[in-house]
N, C-alpha and C positions, 0 to 999 in steps of 0.2 A: 502493501500500501503506501510504504515510503517512498519507491520509485515512482509511481504511478503518479502520486502527489506532487513530485517533484515535475513528471514529466507536463500534468495537467499544468503547474504555475506556468512552465515554460511557455505552452504553448499559447496560453494565454498570453505572456506578455508580447511573444511575437505576433499574436494577432493583434492585439490594441495599436502594436508598435505599428503594422504597416495599416493599420485602420485609420492612423492618427498623421502617417506620413502621409498618404494619400489625400484624404481630406486637405490638409494643409497645403500641401502643395498644389492641388485643386483651386483650393481656395485662394492663394496667393498671385498663382501663375493666371487664372483667370482675372484676376481682378488686374493686373497690372497686364497681360494681355489687351486686356480691352482696355485701358485708358492708353496704352502705347498704340492702339490701331483707332481712336477713338477718333471719328468725321460726322461729317453731315448724314452720311447715311444712317450711322449709327442714332443720331438722334431723329429720325425723319421717322424710326422704325416704328418708336411707339412718342411720340411726338406728343398727343395728347395728354398722356400720362407723366411725361416730364414735364410737361407744363407749368401744370399745377406745384410738382414736388421742387420747382425752381422757384416755384412763387413762394411757395412757405421758404424756402431758404433766403430768398434776396430779402422779402419783408422782416426773417428775425435778423438779418445782417444788418437792417436799419431801424431796429428795435421795435417791429411790429409784430404782437405775439397772438396768434389763436386766442378768444375768448375774452380776451384783457382788450385790444384796437380792434379787432374785426370779427367777424363770424364766417365759420368754414368748418366742411364736416370732418376734418384734421386736429384735434386737439394740442396744448400747448406741447405735452414731452413727446408726442410724433413729431411736431415742429422743431423741438430741440433736439432733438435726436438725429433729424435730416442736416440741421445746421453746425451740429458741433464740427464733423471734418473740413466746412468751407472758414468756421472761425479759428484753425487752425494755421489756416494759409487766404489770411484777407486780400490779396491779391488777386484769387481767384475770380472773386465774386466783383472787385473794382477796381478792373484794369485798366492805365493809363489810356488817356483820351486817347478816341482813333484806333485802339485795339480791344479785339473782339476777348470775352470774360471766359474762362477756364470751364465750360461745361461740362465735361468730361469729369475731369475734377469733383464738383460738388456735385452731380448726380452717381457715380462712383464710389466717391467717397461716404457718400450716403447711405448708401445700398452695404458697403461693407459695413459699416459701424450696426447699422443695423440687424444686418444678416448674422454678425457675433454675437448682438444681444438676443437674437432668436436660439444659436449656438450655445448659449450659454444658460438660457431658462430650459433648455432641451436637456441637455448635461445634469443641470440641477436637479429635474423633474427624474430621471433616470437614475439619478445617484442618491435621492431622498424617498424617493418611494417604493427602491427595490431594492433586495438582500442578494448575495452573492456574484462574483463577478462576473460569471458567465450572461447571467440574466442582465445585468447593469450593460454589460456590453451591445448584448441582444436590443434591450431596448434604448439605449443610446443611438446605435447605430439606425433604428427602426427613426425614433426620433427625429435622431438628427436629420435621415433624408426629406423628412415631414417638415423642416425648419426652416424652408425657404421656397416652398411652392408655390406660393402667388407673390413673389417680389417681396420687397419692404411690409405689403399689409399683412403677411404673416405673421406678423408681431401682435396684432388683433386676438388673431387663433390661439397662437398660443399661451397668453393672457388670459383669454377665456378661462382653457383647459386647467390654466391653475386654479384659478377661484372655482371651479367644481374640484378639484382633489383637496385642495384645503379646505374647505366646507364640510365634504364627505368623509374628513377625516379629525373633525373635531370632537365627535362622538367618543372615539379612543385615547388619540393620543394628546388632545389639549385637555384631557378632564379633570387634572389638575388645576391649570388655569384657562378658565374659561373665557375670560376677560381677553386675555393676551388672543388666545386665537378668535374673538372675535375680531378685534381691532387690526389683526395680521386679515384678514378673511376681507372685511370692510376697506382695508387700505389697499388690498392686490382690486377691488371690485372700482376705487376712485383714482389707482392710476390707470385701469383699462380704459375708465371712462375720460381719463385724459388722453388718451392714445387716439378716440373716439367718439362720440355723444351715445350712438346708438349700442357700447360696448356697454355703457351703464345699466342702460333697459336691459338687454339682451341677459345680461350677468343674473339682476335679479329676479327676471321670467324662470333662467334657469335654477338658483336658489327655493325660488316657490316651489318649482316643480321638483324638488330634491325634498325639499320639507314633506310636499305631500306624500312621496312615495315612501319616506321614514312613518308619516302617520299612517300609510293604511299596513306597511310592515307592524307597527307595535299593534294594531289594533287586532292583525292576522296573529300575532304571538299571544293577546290579553297582556300587554306590557300599557304602561304607564305613556299617557300625551305629553303630560308636561313639560320633562328633561327636552323634547323635541321642540316645543312651543318658547320653553326660555332662550334655546341655543337661537331659535331666529330672532328673537327681541332682544338678545344681547347682540347681534349682529346689525340689525336695525341700528340701537341708539348709536352702536361705534360710526356706522355710515353717516347718521345725523350730524352726530359732534365733527368727523371730516372735513362731511358739506358743509359746514357752519363754518369751519376753519379756513375754509377754500374761501367761501362767499368772503369771506372778511378779509383774504388776501387781495381776491378781483378787487372790491371796493377800493381798497388801500393801491391799488396799482392803477385805478383810472378805469377800470371796467365797470359792467355791469351785471350779477347775476341773472337779473331776471330777463335782459335781451339775450344773455348766452341760450340760457335757457328756452325762451320763446322761439330764439332764432335755430337754435338747433332742432327743437321740436316740430319747426315748420319744415325745415329742409328733410328730419327724417320722414315725415307722412309725405312730402312731393313724392322724395324717391320711393316711399312704399306703396304709393297709390297713383300718384297723377305721374309718374316718371316710369313706373313699371312698366315691364316688356314681357311679352310671351316667350316661353318656352322656345331658345332658339334651335332650328333642326342643326344645327352646323354644332352644337355645343355634347355636354351628355346627356345622356337619356336618363327621361326623368323616370323610368322605370327602373335601370341601375341605381339610382340616388334613393327609390323607394324599395328595391331591394336589398341595400346596404342597411338601411335603419331599420327595416322591418324585423333581419337577420338581429341586429342589434338590440333591439329594444327583445327581441324573443327571448335570447339569452339573458337579459336582466330580468325577466319577468320569470324565470324561475329562481334568484334569489332574492326578490322582495319580501317574503315570509320568513327567509331564514334567520340568523343570529345575526348580533350587529355586523361581521365583518362581509357577509355574503351580501348583506341589503346595504353595507356601504357601497359596493361594486354596483348593485342595481341602481344606488343614487348615482353613482357617475354617470352610470349609459345613460338613465334618463337624463339628469342632469344636462349634460355636451350633447343630447340629442334636441334640445330645444334650442341652441344657437345653429340647426338646420335649417328654419324660418327666415333667415337670413337670404337663403339661395333661390327664396319661394320668390322674392322682389323684381330681383334683377339677376336672373338665373343664365349669368356667362363664367365660363371655366373658372375665372377667378372668384366671384363670388361664390360658384357651389362651392371650392375649398377652404376658401375660409367659414362656411357655415358647416362642412364634415370634417374639416382637420381636428375638433376639440373629440369629437368622437373616435378620431381614429388615434390619438394622444389617449385618450380615457383607454380605449380597447386596449392598445399594448402596455400601458401601467399593470393591468389586470394580468396580461396573458405574463410577465414579466414576475407576476408576484405571484401566480396561481398554478403556472405550469409547471410540472415535478415530472420531468423523465422516468424517474427510478420507480417511482410509487403507479405513475400509467401503466409501467410495461412487469410490476408487479400484482398489477389486479386488472391484467387479460385487457389492457389497454383502455376503456372507456367504461368509466362510473356516470351513467350518465343522470340518473336518479334515484334516489333514496325516501325513504319516508320520514317525516317532521313535521311537529304540530297536526295541522289541519289538512295540509295539500303536501305536493308533491315538490319538492327542494332540488335544483339542478346540482350536481356534486361540484365542490370548486375546481378541480383538476382538469376534470372533464371540461366545465365551462371553461376555464381559460385556456385549453387548446382550443375550441371551438372562437374565442375570442383572436386568438393568434392564428386559426387558420383564415377568419373571415375578413383580419388585418392582412395577411400576404396576398389574400385572393384579389381585395383591393386594389393595393397599392400596386399590384403587378398591370393592374386593369386600367388604374390612372396614369402611372407612368409609361404605359406600354402607348397610352393614346398622347399622352402629353410629357414626350421626352423630355422637352427643352425646362419642363419645371424639375428637373431631378439637379441639383444643383451642384452634385459631383460625380456626374459621368464622364465617362472618358473622355469626349468629344469637348469637354471643356478644358482638361489638363491639357489634349493634343495641339487646342489652338493657341496656350501659351506656348508649348515647347515650340511651337512650329513660330512663334513671333520673336522666339529668345537665337533662333537658328536661321532667323532672317526669312523664312521661306512667307511669311507674311509682312505685310507693308501697308502704313497708312494711306489710305486713299487720298492724297488731300486734294483730289483736282474733282471729285466727286460735287456735284453740285445740285442743291435742292431751292425750294422756292423760299425758305423761309432764310436760308442760309444767304442768296442772291437780295433778299428785303436788310438782311443786318450789314450788308457790306455796300448799300447803299446808303442806310444809315451813316454808317461810320464814314464814309466817303463825302457826301455831301451835308451831312448836319450831324456832325461831331459836338457839337456844341450843345445840343437839343439833348436836353435831360429827361425830356415829356414826349411819350408820343403812344398813339393809343395801338390795339392788336385787336385781330378780330379774335373770339372767341377759341380756344385748343391751339394756338400758336404764340403764347404769353412767355415761351422762353425763348424769344427774341427779346426781351428784357435783361436773359441772364448775357446772350450773346452779344448785344452790346453795354451793358452796367447802365442802360436808361432805366426808368420809372412811368409810369403812367397809370391812368383809369382804370384798366381793364385789370391788370396784376390783380391777383385773388380773387378777381368776381367770377361767379358763378350765373349764366347766364340761364341755364337750364333746370331751374328751378323756377317756383308760383315768384312771381311777382318780381324775375334775375331782369328780365329785357327791361323793365322800366327802373329799377335799382342802375343798371349797366348804362341805361339813359342818361341819366340825372348825374353820375359821374362824369360820362364823357362831356357833358355839358359844362360842367364846374371847372372842368380840370382846365382846356383854355390851351389845349396842347398843342403844338405847330404842326406836327405830321399827324397820321392815320395808316397803320398798314393795313389793309381790308384786303379781302379775299373774293372772288365771282363764285362762289358756288356751283352755278349753274355750267361753268364751263366744263364741271368735269361729273356734275349731278344730275343735270337737267331739271325736272321738273321738282328735285327733291331740292332744289335753291328756295323754295317757299319754307322751309325750315326757318330761314334768314333774316324771313320777313319780322318784323317786331318793333318797339320805341326805340330801341339803338338802333335799328338799321336807320329810322326816320331821322334820330339825333346826327348820324354822321352823314345821309346825305345833308343836310342844312345845313352842316357847320364845316364841309368839309368841299375839295373840286379835286379832281386827278389833278396827277402832278408827273407822275413818271410811272411805265410796267416794265417791273422787276422780275415777272413770272408770268407763264401761259394764264395763270388765274392769279397774278397777286399785283396789285399796282400800291401805289402810298399815296399816300391824299394828302391834301397840303390847305391849311385853315382858310378859309374864305376872309376877303375884307368885312362883307356884312353877308349874315345868312341868308341864305335860299331856301325857306319852311317849304314844306309840300302843299300845294295847292288842293283844298276841301273843295266837295261838293254836294252838298246830301242826295240820297238814292232813293228815293220813294221807295219802299216795296209794295207792289200789288194785293198780295191778301192784307188783309184787317186783322184776320187770326195772328199772334204774336207768340202764346203756347200751346205746347206740345209734346205729346210723350211717345218714348219711342223705347220699342226694344233692339239688342242687338242684332244687328243685320239688318234694321229698315233704314229706311232713307227720308230726306225730306227738303222738298226743292220751295228755294226761296226765289222770288221771281220779282225785276227791277222794272219801275217804269222808266225806261231811258236803257239804252247800251253802254258796256263800260269796254273802252279799247283793252289791247291786252297788256301796255304799259303802264295802265292805272294798278292802284293799290285798292283793295275794296277792304274798307277798316268795318268790320261789320260785329255790333256791340251785343251781345248776349251774356244769358245768367243759365250755368247749368247747374242742376239738381237731382241727387239720387233718387228714384222710388225704393224706396226698403227701409227696413229697420238697420242696419249694420252700416256705420260708417268709415270714411278712410281712417285708418291704414288695412282697417278689418277686410277690407275690397278694396280692389283697383277699379279705377273708374275710366270706364270705355273711352278710349280712342276716337280722337275726330278727325275724319279724312273731307276735305272738298274739293269740287268739282265743277267747273264752269258748262254752263248750258249758252246755248241761240235756241228759240223756238223750242226748247225743250232737249234738243241734241246735246250730246258732248262737245264740247271744243276742246279738251284737252285732256291730262290724264288726273289720276287723283292725287293731293298734295295732303303731306300729313300737317297734323296743326299742334304746335308747342303748345298752348296755352289750354288747359286742361280745370282751371278753378273752378272749386265747386264752392254752392252756397256763394256767390262772391259775383260782383259786376266784371265781366269778361271784355275781351276785343281779340278778334279775330282779323288777321294779315293775311289777304292773299290774293293772286292776282290771275285774270284769265292767262297771260303768258310770263310766267316767273320769269323766264331770262329775259324779256324782254322789258319787264319791270325793275329787274336786277342793274340791267345794263346803264339803263337810261336814270337811275336814282344814283346809283354809284360812280358811274364813270361817263354819265351822260353822253351817251353812244347807242345810237338804235337800230335794232334790228328791221331785216328786209318784209317779214313778214307779218302781217296785222292778223290781228285775233278779235273778234266782237262776242260781246258777251252779254246775254239780259238775265241772264237768273246762274244761282250756281245749288247743286245739289250740297247737303251736309250727309254722310255716313257716318253711324256707329257702328264700333267694330270692338270686337272685346279681344282682351290681352292676356287671355290664361283663364286658366277654372277658376280664380278668384273674382273676375268679375261681375261687378254688377250686372244685371240681368235687364234693368230698363231705369230712363234716365228723364227726365223733364226740362225740356231747353225753351228758352223763353228767347224769343230775337226782340228786340228792343229800338234797334236801328239801323241803319246803312251809310255812309260817305265814302265817295271816290276821290282817290288822292292820287295825283301826279306831280311829276317834278319840274320844275320852268325849264332845265337848260340853260342853265347859264351860262357854263364856259364855253367858248370858242370851239369850232371845229378843226381838226388839224387843216392846216394849208395846202392847198391840191399842187401835186407837182407831177414832171411827165411820168410815162410810161418807161419800164424798163426792158428794152428787144437787144441788147447784145451785154451781159454783165454777169461778173460771177459773184456767188453767194455765200463763198468761203471767207470773206475779208469780214462776213457780218459775225462768224464766229468768233473775231479777234478783237474787237473793237467793240466789244458787249450788248451789240443792235438786235442780236440774236436772243431767242428767250430759250434756257438751257432746264431741264429738272431729271432729278435721278440717275443722271450720266457724269463723269469725266469724259471730256472730249481728248485730252491726250495732246501731246506736243509736236505729234510729226505731220511734217509739210504737206500738202497739197489735198488734204480732207481733214474728217475727224472720226475720231473712235464713237461707238455705238454698241458698246458691251453690251449682254444680255443680265437682268435680273434673274432673281429667282422665281417659280411660277405666282406666288402670290405677292410678290412687291409690285410696286407702281413700276411700267415698262420705264425705260429709259427714251426719253424724247429732244429732240431740237427743234424751235420752228423759228426758218428763217422767212425774216418781210421781203416782198416784192409786189411793185405792179406792173402788170405783164402787158406787153401791147400786143394786138390783133397778131395770130399767123407765129404766136413762141410758146415756148415748151420749155420744159425744164428737164437738164440733162444731168443724167450722174453716175458714175459708176458704184455697183453698190456690190460688195464682198464680204466674204468670213474664212477671216485667214485660219488657217493650220497648223502652226510652226511644231518642228518636233518634238520639245519639251513642253508643247501644254498638253494640258488634263485632256480626257477626250469629249469632243463635242456631238452632237446630238444636232445641229444646225437651229439655223432661227427663223422665223417668221417675218416677212417683211412688210411695212407697212408704208406708205405715200399718202399723205390727206392733203389736200390743199381745204384752209380756215378760212370764210369768209363768212363775217361775222358770225352767226348763229349757224351757217350750214356748214356742214362738214361732210366732204367730198374724197372717196376715196378712190385713188386714182391709180393703184398698185398695190397688190396683195399675192405674195407669192413667197412661197418656204425656196430656203437655201440652203445647203449640206456643205460641211467644211471645205475650206479648198474652192468654192465655186467663186465665179463673179461674172455679174451682166451689168453691161451696159445698159441705163434707161430712159426713156425719153417719154415725156407724159405732156400731153396737151394743158394748155392753160387759156384756150379760146375763149371759157366760157367766164373768164375770171380778167377779163382786159378790162383794162381801165381802170381796177377795183383794187384798194389796200389790201391784200389776200397773206396768208403766212404758210410755207410750205411745212408739211409736219413729215419728219421721219422718225420711225420707232421699229422696234424689233419685239418680237415677244419667243420668249425662250422656251426648250423642251421641259423635261423631265432635270435633268444637268445641266445647269447656265456656266460652270466653271469652265468649259473651254469656249465658251461662243463668243469669239473677238469679233464683232460686225464693224463694218468700217463704209464709210461714204467718201469717197473719191472725186473730186472737182466738181460740185455742185455750182449749175447757172442757168441763167436763162438766157434761151438764144433762137432764134427762130427754128422752126420744125422742121424745114427742111434740109438742117445741118445735122441731122442725125441721121442722112441716108439712107433711111428705111422709106421704100416706096408705100409699103403700108400703111405708116404711122399716122397720115393723116386719114383716112374714112375711120374714125374712134368717136364715139359716143362720150360726151363731158358731162361733169356735173353729179347729180343722184343718180342719173341711169348706167351713167361709168361706174360710180359705188356699186352699184344693185349687179351687175355683168361681169365684175371681179369678184363676187362673193359668190359667181354661181347661181344667180336667182334669175329668174326669168321677171320683165319686166313689159311694159306697153310697146316700148321704144323694139323691144323684140318683134313684137308680131308684126310693127310697123315697116321693120330694116326685111322680116322675110317677104313681105307683101312685094315693097320696093325690089328685090332679089327677084323673086317671081314675074315680076312686070319685064325688067329688063332682059331677063332672059327669053321673054316673048317676042320681046320688041326690043333690040341693043340701042335703038336710038331712040327711046321713051324717056321724057323727060316728066319728073315728079316734082311735085313743090311741099315742102316740110315745115310748119311751124314750130321754131322754140318755143318750150314756156319755161315757166321756172322750176317745174317739176323736176328741169335738168333733157328735154329733146333741145338735141341743139344739132349744127350742121353736120353731115354725112354727104360727103365729096368721093369724087373718083373711084364707085364701083363700078363705072362701065367707060368706055372710051368717049360717048356717047353724053349728052348733056347732065344724067344723073339726078343726082336731088341738089334742088335749089333752095336753098334756106330763104326766109322771106317773112316780115313784121308787118301788121299791120301798120304802125306808124310809119317805116318804111315805103308800102306803095305809096304814102300819101306824100311823103314828102321827096322821095327819090326816084319816086316815077314805077319800081317794083315790075318792070314790063316783062323779065326775066320768068319769074315766077307765075306771070297772067298768061304764057304763053305755053306754060307744062298743061299736058294731057291729063294729069289728077293731082289735085290737093288733098295732103293730111292734114287734116285740122284735129289739134286739141283743145277739147274742152275744159276749160280749167274750172267753169263751174261745179264739175260734179263734185270736187273736192270741196273746193272754197269759192263762194259765191260772187264773196268780196273781192277775191286776186280777178277773180276773170272780169269786173267790174273797173278797175284800177286796169287792165290791160286794152280797153279800149283804147281807139285812136280815130283820126278822122278818115284816114283810108280804108275803117274796115266794110264799109257795104260795098265796096267794090269788088270785095273777093265772090261776094255772094249774086254780084248780077254777072259774072263771068263763070260761076261753077254751082251746081244742083250734087244735092246728096245722094250719095250712093250706097255707102254700106256703111256699116259699122263695125271698126277691127279691134276696139275694146272698150271698157268701161268711159274712156276719153276720148278716143280717136275716133274720127269721122274721116271716112274716104269722100271727097268729093269728085266729081267729073267734071270738064271744062263743057260747058254749053256750047251748041251750035251756034248760037248769035246772043249776044248779053241781052239780059233782061232788066230795066234799069227800074231802080225800086221806086215807088212812088214818094212822094215828098211833099207835107203841107205846113204853113207857118203854123206855129202854135201860141199866144198871148198870152204875157206872163205880166202879172199884177201884181205886186205887192202887197199882203195883208198886213191889218193892224197884231196880229200876232208874231210876224217876223217871216211867215210863210211866203211861196209864189202859189198864185190861181195860176191853174192850168185851165184856159178855153180855146178849143174844147180838149177834154179829157183824153188821156194817151194810153193806148194800150200796152199791157207789160211787155210784150216782145217787139216794141219799137227801138230806134236807134235815135238817138237825139243830140244834135247837135245845136251847142251854145255858146255864142258868142259873149267875151265880157271884156270888162275893160279892169286892171288891177290898179291901184295905188297902196303904196307903204312905204313907213317911215324907215329912215334909215336902212339898214342892213335888214330888214323882215323880209324881201323880195327873195331874197339867195334860199330861202328854206321855205316859202310860202305854199299852203295847201289850201283844201279846202273842202270839209266833210259835206256829204249830200245825201239827203234821206229823200222820201219818195213816200207817198201818203194815198190811200185809195179813202175818201171818208175820214174818220178818225183814225184808222189801222196803217200803220205803217208799214209797206211791202216790202219785205226782205231786209238785210243787212244796211246799215248805212258804209257809205264810202269813202277812204279819205283820200285825194287825189292829188299830187304835186300839180301845181300849175307855173306853167313856163310861158309868160307874153314875152311878146317882141319888145325893142327897145324902147317905144312908146305904149307898153304897158297892155297892149291889146291880145288874147287869144282866145282859141276856141278849146272847150271842153265836149269830150265823147262822155256819152251818160248812156244808161238803161235803165228803166221803174226794175228790173229784174233780171241781171244777167245772165240766171241759168235759165230765163224763159225764153230771151234772145237766143243765146245760142242753140237751145234745141228744134225754138222757130226756124233758124235760119241755115243752119247747122245739118239738122236731122228733118226737119220739114214737120215736127212734132206742133199740133195746136196745142194754143197756152188756153187754160184756164183758169186764169189770173184774173182779176178786175181791174180794169183801168184806173191809174192814176189821175187825180186833180187837184193835187198839192205837190211844192214842191219846195225843201228846204235846203239851205246854203248855209253854213256856217264857216266863213274863211277864219285864218289863224291872224293869232296876235299879232298888230301893229299893221296891218291890210284892211282895204276896203276894197269889197269888190262891186261893181255895177253891171248887174245884167242886162244883156242886148236881146238880138234876135237868135228863137230856138225854133228849130227844123226838126220836123218828125220824121223818120225816114221808114216807111212802112217795108215787110216782106217782100223779093221781088216775085213770088212764086206764091200761089194756096198751099196751104198744108196738104200731106200726102194724106190720103185715106188710106186708113189698113182696115185688113178684116175684122170685124168682132166674132164671127162667129165660129173661127178655130180658136183652139186651145190645145197643149201638151198633158196628157192624162199623165203620162210616167215621165220623171226629168229624175235622172240617175246623175248626181255631182263625180263621185269618185269613177264611173262610165268616162262621164267628158271629160276629166282630166287626162286619163288614159287614153283616149282616141284622141285628144290632141285639140277638144271642141271649148274645152275653159279657157275664159281668160284668166290669164294668172298675174299679177302684180308682187312684185317683193318677194317671189319665195320660190323656194323649190322644191316641189313637191315630190313625192315620190307614192308612185302604185305600185304594194306589196303584199303579196297573196289576198289580191282582192280589197286590200284598205291602203285610204291614202294617208300620208304620215307627212305632218306639218311640224316644222319649226319655228318658235318664235324669233323675231329677230331683237338685236340689243336696242337698249332704251337710247332715241334719236334716230332710228331708223327709221321707212317709212312700214309701217305693218303687214305682216305677210296675208294677201288675201288671195280668193278665188272664185270666178265669179261664172255665171251660168245663164245664158236669155230664156226665157221661157215666157208663156202665157197659161194661168193657172187656169184649172175649171173650176166650176161651180161648187164643185163640194172635193178640192182637192187638202189635201194636207202633206205639212212637212215631219219626215221623222228624220231624227237626227241621233246617231250612237257614236260618242267618241271614249275612246280609253287614254287617259294621260299615262304618257312614259315617264315623261322628267316636268318635275314640277316645282312649283307650281305654275301653271297655265290658262290662261284667260281662251277661252271659246266662245265663240260670237256666230251667230247667221242672221242677218239683217233681209229684209224685202225690201228693193229698192224700185220705186216707181217714180220715177223724176217728178216733183223735186220730194216727193216723199220718202223716208226712209225710215221702216218700223223694225225693230231690232224686237227680233222674235225668239230668241236663244240668246242666254247670258249666263254661262257657267263658271265659276274659277274653283280649279279641281286642282289637289293633289296626286301628287305621284301615290299610286298602289291603291287610287279610289277605288280600280275598276272600272266597266264599263258601264256609262251614264247614260241614257237614252231619253230624247224630250221629242214629243209630240205637237204638232201647232195648226190649227185649221186655217186655210188661207182664202176662205168664202170672200174679204173684204176686197181682194185682189183679183179676185175673178174674172176672167175675158179684156184684160190689163195687161199689156206688155210689160214685163218687169223682169227685173236681176235678182237671183238669188246667189247672195254673198256668204261666202263663208272666209273666218279668219280668225287670228289668231291675235295675243295684245303685245307688250313687250318684256322683253324679260330673256329666260335660258330655258325656257319650255319646250316639250318636246309633244307631239297628242295625234293618235293613230285617228282618224276619223275610217268608223266602220262602217255605214251607211251614212247617207244624206242624201234623200230621194224625195221626191216630191211623187205620191201618187194619191187614186179617191181614197178619202177617208175608210170608208169599210174594210181597205185593205190594209191599211197603215198598223204597223207594229204598235199595241198596246203600249 
């Protein structure tokens, strides 16, 4: 036995030595390596979390402390621990003027100190709670593994576990000194509360749970209850005294205990109820969490009625499990770890105390239950073994899913070793947007100690050594935007750094709207663009507040009761432009007995409508205050509103809305099922555009774009460009990281292309590469056209020339980017010799016949477009008649010139405006003309595209066939038919409108002569808003048309009461059912006066085409139509496989994937749709389109795994009327299989 004991001790010493050596080496090398390799990439990976950590450090450095000088979810003890490393090196936070702060030291120093404290707590628990060297070592390893699973936040979980373990030990260990034990527990609770306020509340919930378990156990054993009550009372008394001492100290330091408690309570309630989120699909499975807790509590139940030692184990497990409620409110993986870590710590301690291998072996392994008292009690060794098994299984599952949370994993050690050996170096060339903003501030405003920063990027203060109104401010709590706005207004800083959320997030930009957004737009104007989405704004000389106008509501009913999943439509008396913000005042109340935070407040989403039909996507709303007045800010076009308010630039598209939909959505199982919503009023806000537009310049016909990367005019993010001549590097980033991007500005001339050589280097000493995916976009305001998308293998290169004809004369950005495969280490992509030059210099005879704009983007992705059908028809025509001529009208949707298909005249580009001003005789001599009816998608856009030469087309061309939803084929008439004209008398009426005599049909073309007088430079951006009325009803959307008068101020407007009716009548020969208009409203832009002259109405040159009404289609199968090529496909790449149609959603910002089939429904027809979601969530829609009416007959939001979903709807309302059956998906990453989309007699339809 002596030899065995010596061997055991030696083995233990060597094992402990190896464990400690590995832990110390990993800790030291990991921290030293990360500090040596710290760059902007490391900051950007966790920028939001790092920002609030740096805020606390800098505020402590300036003498501002949480709970004393400001309210924050983290307490003063947490702030103190984070600040101490910076205090040891003051120069890190206060660098010399013009120098950046040492952010790496501040963050990694705080992380190292907190991790040491966590390890000290873990070792302290292991050595104090467990006996026996091997047991202590095993528990120390287990707790050490958990000690940094959620980063520096793990300290809160370990303190919580320490409170539970200490209170559970009071009955046995502190029996002789009860008050000492009570003050120890109360002190630990106070320390936990000084880390974060919610820990104080959760600790007391855990103590009450443990007290309840003790009472139940004593009742089962027939023991006295008074000792348990005395124990809890002593802890409560000690806690009261400690809290009084802390309150006195807080008041002595100038703080307010009431402000701290009330502010912390509001923040906690906000996060727990109004800011709660549903269980994330990519996070930890709720089934796994429930199974872990259920197993732990099952073990504990067997100990509840046991002796004090066994009951203590039950108290520990039940008390630690109480902290799991923290994971229910915001179930991110980090929060879930914090909620479950106390239970894991307790399981490790119980296993270390209870497991005795010798007893388990001597008693045949397991002794699960034995008789005791009135019940069955789990044996201690067996229960300890179950705790150990549960802990090991859960740890393997967790760290297997999230290996990066295991701090001592070998990867961290290897990184430090690679740094010491020189294999890894700091990527000092890596550029991020926040780094670019810091360099601009240090270079252009080094003396500005005050500037504002958008939420989530306050790390900029640490990078520059500055201060400002947004440091330490929380925007995402109730009342946060209002408090932040007040801080921005009072600070009076000379600069503000702001991001355009819409640049990357599209409709989600609506989350940025609020009072702070309005304060920034009022006080600041754009100064410099330092990144693709980041701007530096400067203080205005005079504030430019948003201009507000009342927005009357149509309905007099203001209070509505809605259940989760229901929607409320709010109509406006008047239109709202896309760039306007709607401020909707409302009050939200929960219907039910449970108040927040016991239940989640449902999430509100808003979507704008025009005529009851959606004109945009759903936008999330941040404001969810309960039982208090609230204001919702949203815009019909979030990107247009954000650009106009913040950087004072407009977008091309125009969106009009006359109402909005509010949707009530659940956020998990705790969501209140019913709410009461009171709409109190609304107003529309617009920004006055106080800044001057950039001066116009000449176009780029032959220019190198490479110097732009050297002089700072290029916009770069998430990449280091390198220093080799002739080009720049574009090395790929990991798959989940933001891609590398370079944006080069240009204003191309007509006939030019962007030329470059793309390559992927494959040096011999480089890691293996799986290639990259190249992307080249042109960014033209809100439009992003993908001109090139192709994979490239290592060692390959390609000279690429891409046409810029569609962007001629406009300031655009050419974007270069790459996507990586599974392993980006060897993906060394490069762009050489980027330049703009005439397209013929590429030497490619097939370069010119390309489709540009969005059509090019769709074709590059392998999707079918309407342009595809036009080109197919044109090619067939040219094969049949090589000398034929086809005129093609370009449109804002991307249909542009296509030349050189044949040796003959080929395709000729035309515009209505060009026919009037340039003659356009070449197009008028063609045999056929392909007309794009833009009103099919946007009637207001079609109204803007009218021009004086428009009627000439239809005097020469007549309808022949429909090629797609928007494209109509016209043939040249044998002889022109002149469109009849007649003068219309215009008389101004007292209400400001103009009466029309006689009334004008909705499908007529109007020519209005006018005279314009403007003050100053107002004429350069003059426009007029046009509305037509039939009696009291406005007919169609209003249209804003730019005015281009001659030198004497005279000009001509081309109008139509309904652009859609005009196009359907003239291009398709369809009669209009709209009533005639008798009033016209003209609202000219500020600073100008418009005088109305002659108004001439042009009637269609031919009568409408009579279509048979007795014929109908009894059976229409959309899947078969796609398979046979008879369907019209837009922005989609449908695949028919196994008799089913597979469709994929397009990314947000791209057109929706759509499939159309024209047909005439019979009197008793029904539509049956059967869909199976393959990847979700996916939005599935079906419409019946009977121009201009569009009825959505099917709309489902399906999750993957839902199975086959079938819907059947009747089509009686559309009987014997030509219609289109539209089948489409939404925006996102979803994919669905359409098994059936069939129109058939209702008695045969699938139920």
